[in-house]
A tleap script that builds the chain and sets N, CA, C and O, in Angstrom:
source leaprc.protein.ff14SB
mol = sequence {
  NHIE ASP ALA TYR LEU ARG ASP ILE MET GLU
  LEU GLN TRP HIE LEU GLU GLY ARG ILE ARG
  GLN LEU GLU HIE VAL GLU LYS GLN LYS THR
  LYS LEU GLU GLU ALA ASN ALA LYS VAL GLN
  ARG ASP ILE ASP TYR MET LEU GLN TYR GLY
  PRO LEU LEU ARG SER LYS ARG GLN GLN GLU
  VAL GLU ALA LEU LYS GLU CYS SER GLN LYS
  GLU ALA CGLU
}
set mol.1.N position { 5.162 -37.405 -37.815 }
set mol.1.CA position { 4.170 -37.341 -36.759 }
set mol.1.C position { 4.853 -37.100 -35.406 }
set mol.1.O position { 4.375 -36.294 -34.608 }
set mol.2.N position { 5.971 -37.798 -35.147 }
set mol.2.CA position { 6.688 -37.629 -33.892 }
set mol.2.C position { 7.249 -36.213 -33.750 }
set mol.2.O position { 7.254 -35.646 -32.657 }
set mol.3.N position { 7.719 -35.650 -34.861 }
set mol.3.CA position { 8.248 -34.292 -34.809 }
set mol.3.C position { 7.160 -33.297 -34.440 }
set mol.3.O position { 7.382 -32.383 -33.646 }
set mol.4.N position { 5.975 -33.485 -35.027 }
set mol.4.CA position { 4.854 -32.605 -34.691 }
set mol.4.C position { 4.455 -32.752 -33.221 }
set mol.4.O position { 4.141 -31.769 -32.549 }
set mol.5.N position { 4.473 -33.974 -32.744 }
set mol.5.CA position { 4.118 -34.238 -31.347 }
set mol.5.C position { 5.107 -33.550 -30.412 }
set mol.5.O position { 4.711 -32.953 -29.411 }
set mol.6.N position { 6.417 -33.638 -30.744 }
set mol.6.CA position { 7.420 -32.953 -29.928 }
set mol.6.C position { 7.221 -31.436 -29.959 }
set mol.6.O position { 7.344 -30.766 -28.934 }
set mol.7.N position { 6.915 -30.903 -31.140 }
set mol.7.CA position { 6.670 -29.463 -31.262 }
set mol.7.C position { 5.464 -29.058 -30.431 }
set mol.7.O position { 5.495 -28.037 -29.745 }
set mol.8.N position { 4.408 -29.846 -30.489 }
set mol.8.CA position { 3.195 -29.538 -29.722 }
set mol.8.C position { 3.482 -29.600 -28.242 }
set mol.8.O position { 3.015 -28.744 -27.490 }
set mol.9.N position { 4.238 -30.590 -27.801 }
set mol.9.CA position { 4.566 -30.705 -26.383 }
set mol.9.C position { 5.414 -29.515 -25.942 }
set mol.9.O position { 5.215 -28.978 -24.852 }
set mol.10.N position { 6.358 -29.104 -26.785 }
set mol.10.CA position { 7.192 -27.953 -26.434 }
set mol.10.C position { 6.346 -26.686 -26.337 }
set mol.10.O position { 6.520 -25.881 -25.422 }
set mol.11.N position { 5.435 -26.519 -27.281 }
set mol.11.CA position { 4.543 -25.348 -27.235 }
set mol.11.C position { 3.673 -25.373 -25.976 }
set mol.11.O position { 3.456 -24.339 -25.343 }
set mol.12.N position { 3.185 -26.544 -25.623 }
set mol.12.CA position { 2.388 -26.643 -24.402 }
set mol.12.C position { 3.223 -26.300 -23.177 }
set mol.12.O position { 2.729 -25.644 -22.259 }
set mol.13.N position { 4.472 -26.729 -23.147 }
set mol.13.CA position { 5.355 -26.429 -22.030 }
set mol.13.C position { 5.567 -24.919 -21.916 }
set mol.13.O position { 5.533 -24.353 -20.824 }
set mol.14.N position { 5.787 -24.276 -23.072 }
set mol.14.CA position { 5.975 -22.811 -23.078 }
set mol.14.C position { 4.705 -22.108 -22.631 }
set mol.14.O position { 4.762 -21.146 -21.866 }
set mol.15.N position { 3.564 -22.580 -23.101 }
set mol.15.CA position { 2.289 -21.981 -22.701 }
set mol.15.C position { 2.053 -22.118 -21.199 }
set mol.15.O position { 1.597 -21.175 -20.552 }
set mol.16.N position { 2.360 -23.283 -20.648 }
set mol.16.CA position { 2.202 -23.492 -19.220 }
set mol.16.C position { 3.098 -22.554 -18.429 }
set mol.16.O position { 2.694 -22.031 -17.390 }
set mol.17.N position { 4.309 -22.342 -18.915 }
set mol.17.CA position { 5.212 -21.382 -18.267 }
set mol.17.C position { 4.662 -19.980 -18.315 }
set mol.17.O position { 4.731 -19.251 -17.325 }
set mol.18.N position { 4.122 -19.593 -19.441 }
set mol.18.CA position { 3.535 -18.255 -19.568 }
set mol.18.C position { 2.311 -18.107 -18.681 }
set mol.18.O position { 2.087 -17.042 -18.106 }
set mol.19.N position { 1.524 -19.156 -18.565 }
set mol.19.CA position { 0.342 -19.127 -17.708 }
set mol.19.C position { 0.783 -18.939 -16.243 }
set mol.19.O position { 0.179 -18.153 -15.513 }
set mol.20.N position { 1.826 -19.653 -15.817 }
set mol.20.CA position { 2.346 -19.492 -14.458 }
set mol.20.C position { 2.843 -18.072 -14.230 }
set mol.20.O position { 2.612 -17.495 -13.167 }
set mol.21.N position { 3.527 -17.505 -15.226 }
set mol.21.CA position { 4.000 -16.132 -15.116 }
set mol.21.C position { 2.834 -15.176 -14.980 }
set mol.21.O position { 2.868 -14.263 -14.155 }
set mol.22.N position { 1.799 -15.381 -15.785 }
set mol.22.CA position { 0.631 -14.531 -15.758 }
set mol.22.C position { -0.058 -14.594 -14.399 }
set mol.22.O position { -0.469 -13.566 -13.860 }
set mol.23.N position { -0.184 -15.796 -13.847 }
set mol.23.CA position { -0.804 -15.969 -12.538 }
set mol.23.C position { 0.017 -15.248 -11.457 }
set mol.23.O position { -0.537 -14.618 -10.555 }
set mol.24.N position { 1.333 -15.353 -11.566 }
set mol.24.CA position { 2.208 -14.670 -10.606 }
set mol.24.C position { 2.028 -13.142 -10.699 }
set mol.24.O position { 1.920 -12.456 -9.683 }
set mol.25.N position { 1.998 -12.640 -11.912 }
set mol.25.CA position { 1.841 -11.215 -12.113 }
set mol.25.C position { 0.473 -10.742 -11.605 }
set mol.25.O position { 0.377 -9.667 -11.013 }
set mol.26.N position { -0.570 -11.522 -11.827 }
set mol.26.CA position { -1.894 -11.167 -11.340 }
set mol.26.C position { -1.929 -11.139 -9.806 }
set mol.26.O position { -2.576 -10.273 -9.218 }
set mol.27.N position { -1.236 -12.083 -9.160 }
set mol.27.CA position { -1.175 -12.073 -7.690 }
set mol.27.C position { -0.445 -10.834 -7.198 }
set mol.27.O position { -0.880 -10.183 -6.248 }
set mol.28.N position { 0.662 -10.514 -7.846 }
set mol.28.CA position { 1.407 -9.306 -7.471 }
set mol.28.C position { 0.570 -8.063 -7.674 }
set mol.28.O position { 0.608 -7.146 -6.853 }
set mol.29.N position { -0.182 -8.022 -8.755 }
set mol.29.CA position { -1.056 -6.874 -9.039 }
set mol.29.C position { -2.108 -6.721 -7.945 }
set mol.29.O position { -2.389 -5.608 -7.500 }
set mol.30.N position { -2.688 -7.838 -7.512 }
set mol.30.CA position { -3.681 -7.806 -6.464 }
set mol.30.C position { -3.081 -7.280 -5.167 }
set mol.30.O position { -3.683 -6.451 -4.485 }
set mol.31.N position { -1.876 -7.773 -4.831 }
set mol.31.CA position { -1.210 -7.292 -3.611 }
set mol.31.C position { -0.931 -5.790 -3.680 }
set mol.31.O position { -1.118 -5.069 -2.700 }
set mol.32.N position { -0.483 -5.331 -4.845 }
set mol.32.CA position { -0.202 -3.901 -5.003 }
set mol.32.C position { -1.464 -3.078 -4.924 }
set mol.32.O position { -1.452 -1.992 -4.344 }
set mol.33.N position { -2.543 -3.560 -5.485 }
set mol.33.CA position { -3.820 -2.838 -5.409 }
set mol.33.C position { -4.296 -2.738 -3.959 }
set mol.33.O position { -4.802 -1.697 -3.539 }
set mol.34.N position { -4.134 -3.822 -3.194 }
set mol.34.CA position { -4.513 -3.798 -1.778 }
set mol.34.C position { -3.649 -2.815 -0.999 }
set mol.34.O position { -4.158 -2.065 -0.165 }
set mol.35.N position { -2.349 -2.815 -1.265 }
set mol.35.CA position { -1.441 -1.889 -0.573 }
set mol.35.C position { -1.774 -0.438 -0.956 }
set mol.35.O position { -1.769 0.449 -0.103 }
set mol.36.N position { -2.055 -0.210 -2.217 }
set mol.36.CA position { -2.419 1.139 -2.650 }
set mol.36.C position { -3.711 1.602 -1.993 }
set mol.36.O position { -3.834 2.765 -1.611 }
set mol.37.N position { -4.667 0.702 -1.862 }
set mol.37.CA position { -5.930 1.060 -1.206 }
set mol.37.C position { -5.680 1.437 0.251 }
set mol.37.O position { -6.285 2.386 0.750 }
set mol.38.N position { -4.802 0.712 0.942 }
set mol.38.CA position { -4.494 1.044 2.334 }
set mol.38.C position { -3.828 2.406 2.423 }
set mol.38.O position { -4.188 3.229 3.264 }
set mol.39.N position { -2.859 2.638 1.555 }
set mol.39.CA position { -2.180 3.946 1.537 }
set mol.39.C position { -3.189 5.055 1.276 }
set mol.39.O position { -3.126 6.107 1.912 }
set mol.40.N position { -4.113 4.836 0.356 }
set mol.40.CA position { -5.114 5.848 0.050 }
set mol.40.C position { -6.009 6.106 1.262 }
set mol.40.O position { -6.370 7.251 1.533 }
set mol.41.N position { -6.368 5.048 1.990 }
set mol.41.CA position { -7.170 5.231 3.207 }
set mol.41.C position { -6.400 6.052 4.229 }
set mol.41.O position { -6.963 6.931 4.882 }
set mol.42.N position { -5.100 5.762 4.367 }
set mol.42.CA position { -4.275 6.547 5.296 }
set mol.42.C position { -4.197 8.005 4.883 }
set mol.42.O position { -4.281 8.900 5.724 }
set mol.43.N position { -4.039 8.243 3.600 }
set mol.43.CA position { -3.978 9.637 3.094 }
set mol.43.C position { -5.301 10.342 3.362 }
set mol.43.O position { -5.326 11.479 3.833 }
set mol.44.N position { -6.398 9.659 3.057 }
set mol.44.CA position { -7.711 10.270 3.299 }
set mol.44.C position { -7.918 10.591 4.783 }
set mol.44.O position { -8.479 11.628 5.133 }
set mol.45.N position { -7.452 9.679 5.648 }
set mol.45.CA position { -7.581 9.888 7.092 }
set mol.45.C position { -6.814 11.132 7.491 }
set mol.45.O position { -7.328 11.988 8.211 }
set mol.46.N position { -5.574 11.228 7.014 }
set mol.46.CA position { -4.759 12.386 7.393 }
set mol.46.C position { -5.313 13.695 6.824 }
set mol.46.O position { -5.234 14.740 7.470 }
set mol.47.N position { -5.868 13.633 5.628 }
set mol.47.CA position { -6.478 14.824 5.077 }
set mol.47.C position { -7.690 15.249 5.906 }
set mol.47.O position { -7.935 16.440 6.101 }
set mol.48.N position { -8.436 14.272 6.385 }
set mol.48.CA position { -9.651 14.567 7.152 }
set mol.48.C position { -9.316 15.022 8.568 }
set mol.48.O position { -9.886 15.998 9.057 }
set mol.49.N position { -8.389 14.316 9.238 }
set mol.49.CA position { -8.151 14.591 10.640 }
set mol.49.C position { -6.850 15.338 10.929 }
set mol.49.O position { -6.596 15.720 12.072 }
set mol.50.N position { -6.040 15.545 9.921 }
set mol.50.CA position { -4.780 16.275 10.109 }
set mol.50.C position { -4.965 17.639 10.706 }
set mol.50.O position { -4.272 17.979 11.664 }
set mol.51.N position { -5.884 18.451 10.175 }
set mol.51.CA position { -6.092 19.777 10.761 }
set mol.51.C position { -6.520 19.713 12.233 }
set mol.51.O position { -6.079 20.530 13.042 }
set mol.52.N position { -7.363 18.763 12.574 }
set mol.52.CA position { -7.797 18.619 13.964 }
set mol.52.C position { -6.623 18.222 14.854 }
set mol.52.O position { -6.482 18.731 15.965 }
set mol.53.N position { -5.789 17.320 14.369 }
set mol.53.CA position { -4.621 16.910 15.160 }
set mol.53.C position { -3.643 18.069 15.354 }
set mol.53.O position { -3.078 18.230 16.435 }
set mol.54.N position { -3.443 18.869 14.318 }
set mol.54.CA position { -2.544 20.031 14.444 }
set mol.54.C position { -3.125 21.038 15.435 }
set mol.54.O position { -2.386 21.624 16.226 }
set mol.55.N position { -4.441 21.244 15.398 }
set mol.55.CA position { -5.095 22.159 16.319 }
set mol.55.C position { -4.935 21.674 17.756 }
set mol.55.O position { -4.611 22.451 18.654 }
set mol.56.N position { -5.171 20.365 17.960 }
set mol.56.CA position { -5.028 19.807 19.298 }
set mol.56.C position { -3.591 19.945 19.803 }
set mol.56.O position { -3.369 20.296 20.961 }
set mol.57.N position { -2.636 19.674 18.950 }
set mol.57.CA position { -1.231 19.816 19.328 }
set mol.57.C position { -0.911 21.259 19.712 }
set mol.57.O position { -0.190 21.501 20.680 }
set mol.58.N position { -1.441 22.207 18.963 }
set mol.58.CA position { -1.186 23.618 19.256 }
set mol.58.C position { -1.803 23.984 20.607 }
set mol.58.O position { -1.199 24.725 21.382 }
set mol.59.N position { -3.005 23.468 20.893 }
set mol.59.CA position { -3.629 23.734 22.190 }
set mol.59.C position { -2.786 23.156 23.321 }
set mol.59.O position { -2.631 23.798 24.361 }
set mol.60.N position { -2.243 21.969 23.140 }
set mol.60.CA position { -1.395 21.339 24.162 }
set mol.60.C position { -0.116 22.136 24.372 }
set mol.60.O position { 0.343 22.285 25.505 }
set mol.61.N position { 0.464 22.653 23.286 }
set mol.61.CA position { 1.672 23.471 23.401 }
set mol.61.C position { 1.360 24.739 24.200 }
set mol.61.O position { 2.137 25.141 25.066 }
set mol.62.N position { 0.231 25.357 23.906 }
set mol.62.CA position { -0.164 26.566 24.626 }
set mol.62.C position { -0.405 26.274 26.116 }
set mol.62.O position { -0.028 27.069 26.978 }
set mol.63.N position { -1.026 25.146 26.405 }
set mol.63.CA position { -1.291 24.770 27.790 }
set mol.63.C position { 0.031 24.532 28.532 }
set mol.63.O position { 0.180 24.933 29.686 }
set mol.64.N position { 0.987 23.877 27.863 }
set mol.64.CA position { 2.307 23.667 28.474 }
set mol.64.C position { 3.019 24.992 28.737 }
set mol.64.O position { 3.669 25.159 29.769 }
set mol.65.N position { 2.896 25.920 27.811 }
set mol.65.CA position { 3.525 27.242 27.999 }
set mol.65.C position { 2.908 27.943 29.213 }
set mol.65.O position { 3.625 28.536 30.019 }
set mol.66.N position { 1.574 27.873 29.343 }
set mol.66.CA position { 0.913 28.509 30.487 }
set mol.66.C position { 1.355 27.878 31.804 }
set mol.66.O position { 1.583 28.576 32.792 }
set mol.67.N position { 1.473 26.540 31.807 }
set mol.67.CA position { 1.917 25.863 33.027 }
set mol.67.C position { 3.335 26.276 33.368 }
set mol.67.O position { 3.640 26.502 34.539 }
set mol.68.N position { 4.201 26.380 32.389 }
set mol.68.CA position { 5.584 26.784 32.609 }
set mol.68.C position { 5.643 28.192 33.156 }
set mol.68.O position { 6.433 28.476 34.057 }
set mol.69.N position { 4.820 29.076 32.626 }
set mol.69.CA position { 4.798 30.472 33.094 }
set mol.69.C position { 4.321 30.542 34.547 }
set mol.69.O position { 4.871 31.293 35.352 }
set mol.70.N position { 3.297 29.758 34.870 }
set mol.70.CA position { 2.763 29.773 36.251 }
set mol.70.C position { 3.816 29.222 37.215 }
set mol.70.O position { 3.957 29.731 38.327 }
set mol.71.N position { 4.547 28.199 36.807 }
set mol.71.CA position { 5.576 27.642 37.667 }
set mol.71.C position { 6.717 28.651 37.868 }
set mol.71.O position { 7.307 28.733 38.945 }
set mol.72.N position { 7.004 29.394 36.835 }
set mol.72.CA position { 8.099 30.365 36.910 }
set mol.72.C position { 7.713 31.521 37.837 }
set mol.72.O position { 8.584 32.122 38.466 }
set mol.73.N position { 6.436 31.833 37.925 }
set mol.73.CA position { 5.987 32.948 38.765 }
set mol.73.C position { 5.932 32.564 40.202 }
set mol.73.O position { 5.574 33.384 41.048 }
savepdb mol mol.pdb
quit
């Protein structure tokens, strides 16, 4: 009876360890999913507004060139 009790206690100890590991992995998975969602939002933002930002930058470059030309004249 004592041997069975020790075996059962050891199995419970191993199960508790596995449960803690599983909880840790689930927390890590949640953190990764949140990080991936943020990265995806950033990607979507850049896909949506990237062309507008490039266009604005090009307009600013052109305006700077015009100002430089006028100063040179």
